[in-house]
C-alpha positions as CSV (number, residue, x, y, z in Angstrom):
1,M,-48.0,-136.4,-27.2
2,I,-49.6,-135.7,-23.8
3,T,-51.4,-138.6,-22.2
4,K,-54.8,-138.6,-20.6
5,I,-53.3,-138.8,-17.1
6,E,-50.8,-136.0,-17.8
7,R,-53.6,-133.8,-19.1
8,R,-55.7,-134.5,-15.9
9,L,-52.7,-133.7,-13.6
10,K,-52.0,-130.5,-15.5
11,I,-55.7,-129.4,-15.1
12,K,-55.6,-130.5,-11.4
13,T,-52.6,-128.3,-10.6
14,R,-54.1,-125.3,-12.3
15,I,-57.3,-125.7,-10.3
16,R,-55.5,-126.3,-7.0
17,G,-53.5,-123.1,-7.5
18,K,-56.8,-121.1,-7.5
19,I,-58.9,-122.7,-4.8
20,S,-58.5,-123.8,-1.2
21,G,-60.8,-124.7,1.6
22,T,-61.4,-123.3,5.0
23,A,-63.3,-124.6,8.1
24,Q,-66.4,-122.6,7.1
25,C,-66.2,-123.3,3.4
26,P,-64.2,-126.5,2.8
27,R,-62.9,-127.9,-0.5
28,M,-65.0,-130.8,-1.8
29,T,-62.6,-133.0,-3.8
30,V,-63.6,-136.0,-5.8
31,F,-61.5,-139.0,-6.8
32,R,-62.8,-141.4,-9.5
33,S,-61.4,-144.8,-10.1
34,N,-62.7,-147.4,-12.5
35,K,-64.8,-149.1,-9.9
36,Q,-65.3,-146.6,-7.0
37,I,-65.9,-142.9,-6.4
38,Y,-64.6,-141.0,-3.3
39,V,-65.3,-137.5,-2.0
40,Q,-63.8,-135.6,0.9
41,L,-64.5,-132.2,2.5
42,I,-61.1,-130.8,3.3
43,D,-60.0,-127.8,5.4
44,D,-56.7,-126.8,3.7
45,E,-55.7,-124.3,6.4
46,A,-55.6,-127.0,9.1
47,G,-54.8,-129.8,6.7
48,K,-57.7,-132.0,7.9
49,T,-60.5,-133.9,6.3
50,L,-63.8,-132.8,7.9
51,A,-66.1,-135.5,6.2
52,S,-65.8,-138.2,3.6
53,A,-67.9,-140.6,1.6
54,S,-67.3,-143.3,-0.9
55,S,-69.0,-145.9,-3.0
56,A,-66.9,-148.7,-1.4
57,G,-69.3,-151.2,0.2
58,M,-72.4,-150.0,-1.6
59,E,-74.6,-152.3,-3.6
60,K,-73.8,-152.9,-7.3
61,A,-75.6,-150.4,-9.5
62,P,-74.8,-148.4,-12.6
63,K,-71.9,-146.0,-11.9
64,K,-73.9,-142.8,-12.3
65,E,-76.5,-144.0,-9.8
66,V,-73.8,-144.9,-7.3
67,A,-72.2,-141.5,-7.8
68,A,-75.5,-139.8,-7.1
69,K,-75.9,-141.8,-3.8
70,V,-72.4,-140.7,-2.8
71,G,-73.3,-137.1,-3.5
72,Q,-76.4,-137.4,-1.3
73,L,-74.3,-139.1,1.4
74,I,-71.7,-136.3,1.5
75,A,-74.4,-133.7,1.6
76,Q,-75.9,-135.4,4.6
77,K,-72.6,-135.7,6.4
78,A,-71.8,-132.0,5.7
79,Q,-75.2,-131.0,7.2
80,E,-74.4,-133.0,10.3
81,A,-71.0,-131.3,10.5
82,G,-72.6,-127.9,10.2
83,I,-71.3,-127.2,6.7
84,S,-73.6,-125.6,4.1
85,T,-71.2,-124.1,1.5
86,V,-68.2,-125.8,-0.2
87,V,-65.7,-125.1,-3.0
88,F,-65.9,-127.9,-5.6
89,D,-62.6,-129.4,-6.7
90,R,-63.3,-131.8,-9.6
91,N,-59.6,-132.9,-9.4
92,G,-58.9,-132.5,-13.1
93,Y,-61.8,-134.7,-14.2
94,L,-64.1,-133.3,-16.9
95,Y,-67.4,-132.1,-15.5
96,H,-69.7,-134.7,-17.0
97,G,-70.9,-138.3,-16.2
98,R,-70.2,-139.4,-12.7
99,I,-68.6,-136.1,-11.5
100,K,-71.7,-134.2,-12.7
101,E,-74.1,-136.7,-11.1
102,L,-72.3,-136.5,-7.8
103,A,-72.3,-132.7,-7.8
104,D,-75.9,-132.4,-8.7
105,A,-76.9,-134.9,-6.0
106,A,-74.8,-132.9,-3.4
107,R,-76.6,-129.7,-4.5
108,N,-80.0,-131.3,-4.2
109,G,-78.9,-132.5,-0.7
110,G,-78.5,-128.9,0.4
111,L,-74.8,-128.1,-0.3
112,K,-74.1,-124.8,-2.0
113,F,-71.1,-124.3,-4.4
């Protein structure tokens, strides 16, 4: 029987085979732990992180609200870096809950993907 983690890693490798980021259109990847959520804008050609944001150090709040704040924060940092379009990499996580809240907040902040 396949475990939850193995299923996520299988989906992750399938997604990463299809998408990659450039300097003009970086890959926006999300990592979700039990307590925190992290997001990075990555240029895969140069192998560099262009911007990042996380919930570490933020006030305690419901996880979905924190994810939305992180989405707004990454959108703001992307605007400062001159980035308007990204490729969304959900990292094998299902597109609902915290991942969806983060993506919607980033879209509302001005990112296109």
